[in-house]
C-alpha positions as CSV (number, residue, x, y, z in Angstrom):
1,M,-135.0,-23.3,44.3
2,A,-132.0,-24.6,42.4
3,I,-130.3,-21.4,41.2
4,Y,-127.4,-21.9,38.8
5,N,-125.3,-19.1,37.3
6,K,-122.7,-19.4,34.5
7,Y,-120.9,-16.3,35.7
8,V,-119.8,-17.6,39.1
9,D,-117.4,-20.4,40.0
10,E,-118.3,-24.0,40.6
11,K,-118.0,-23.7,44.4
12,I,-120.7,-21.0,44.6
13,N,-122.9,-22.8,42.1
14,K,-122.9,-26.0,44.2
15,L,-124.0,-23.8,47.2
16,L,-126.8,-22.2,45.1
17,E,-128.1,-25.5,43.9
18,S,-128.7,-26.7,47.5
19,L,-130.9,-23.7,48.4
20,V,-134.6,-24.1,49.0
21,G,-135.8,-20.5,49.7
22,F,-135.4,-17.3,51.7
23,D,-135.2,-16.6,55.5
24,W,-136.4,-13.1,56.2
25,N,-135.3,-11.3,59.4
26,K,-137.9,-8.7,60.1
27,G,-135.3,-6.2,61.3
28,N,-133.2,-6.5,58.1
29,A,-136.3,-6.4,55.9
30,N,-137.6,-3.2,57.5
31,K,-134.1,-1.6,57.4
32,N,-133.8,-2.3,53.6
33,W,-137.2,-0.7,53.0
34,H,-136.7,2.3,55.2
35,R,-133.0,3.1,54.2
36,H,-133.0,2.1,50.6
37,G,-136.6,1.5,49.4
38,V,-135.9,-2.1,48.5
39,T,-138.8,-4.6,49.0
40,L,-138.5,-8.3,49.9
41,I,-139.9,-9.2,46.5
42,E,-137.3,-7.2,44.7
43,C,-134.5,-9.0,46.7
44,E,-135.9,-12.4,45.8
45,Q,-136.3,-11.4,42.1
46,V,-132.6,-10.7,41.8
47,F,-131.8,-14.3,42.4
48,F,-134.0,-15.5,39.5
49,N,-133.0,-13.0,36.8
50,Q,-129.9,-13.0,34.6
51,P,-127.2,-12.0,34.7
52,L,-126.7,-12.7,38.4
53,L,-123.1,-11.9,39.6
54,L,-122.1,-13.5,42.9
55,G,-119.0,-13.4,45.0
56,D,-117.5,-14.0,48.5
57,D,-117.8,-11.0,50.8
58,D,-114.6,-11.8,52.8
59,R,-114.4,-8.3,54.3
60,H,-117.7,-8.9,56.2
61,S,-117.3,-12.6,56.9
62,V,-116.1,-12.3,60.4
63,S,-118.8,-14.3,62.4
64,E,-120.3,-16.1,59.4
65,K,-119.6,-16.6,55.7
66,R,-121.2,-13.8,53.6
67,Y,-121.7,-13.3,49.9
68,Y,-122.8,-10.4,47.7
69,A,-125.0,-10.4,44.6
70,L,-125.3,-7.9,41.8
71,G,-128.5,-8.4,39.9
72,I,-131.7,-7.0,38.4
73,T,-135.3,-7.0,39.4
74,N,-138.2,-7.8,37.1
75,L,-138.6,-4.0,36.6
76,E,-134.9,-3.7,35.8
77,R,-133.8,-2.1,39.1
78,R,-130.1,-2.9,39.6
79,L,-129.4,-4.0,43.2
80,F,-126.5,-4.9,45.4
81,I,-127.4,-7.6,48.0
82,A,-125.3,-8.8,50.9
83,F,-126.5,-12.2,52.1
84,T,-125.6,-15.3,54.0
85,I,-126.8,-18.9,53.9
86,R,-128.5,-20.5,56.9
87,S,-130.0,-23.9,56.8
88,K,-130.3,-23.9,53.0
89,L,-132.0,-20.5,53.0
90,I,-130.8,-17.2,51.6
91,R,-130.8,-14.6,54.4
92,V,-130.6,-11.1,53.0
93,I,-128.6,-8.8,55.3
94,S,-128.6,-5.7,53.2
95,A,-130.0,-4.5,49.9
96,R,-129.5,-1.2,48.0
97,D,-129.2,0.2,44.6
98,M,-125.8,-0.5,42.9
99,S,-123.1,2.1,43.1
100,K,-121.7,3.5,39.9
101,K,-118.7,1.2,40.1
102,E,-120.9,-1.9,40.7
103,R,-123.2,-0.8,37.9
104,K,-120.2,-0.7,35.4
105,V,-119.1,-4.2,36.5
106,Y,-122.7,-5.5,36.1
107,E,-123.2,-3.8,32.7
108,K,-120.2,-5.6,31.3
109,H,-121.8,-8.9,32.1
110,E,-125.2,-7.7,30.9
111,V,-123.8,-7.1,27.4
112,F,-122.0,-10.5,27.5
113,A,-125.3,-12.2,28.5
114,E,-127.1,-10.8,25.5
115,V,-124.6,-12.2,23.0
């Protein structure tokens, strides 16, 4: 898969470069669709479109290391995705539309990416 993002630090980029795909948990996939109308394909698209903003989700990293992504689908839907890494696979935990605050942060990087 080899995702690389110029907007995140080197530690996260090294992690992304080692990934080979996605690990879908049926329960989480159904939850994301029923609660937020987000499909598996939309979640995957976010990781391949720019800009992709990634960060550590320390608040929810109790039993395992978690991350979050702010990104855009092929149809320009802006999503927030909480995920973890298991055996070189991205495991999406939750996906929803970005909040207003998250959208503002993302839009700053979107303008920067166009320059």
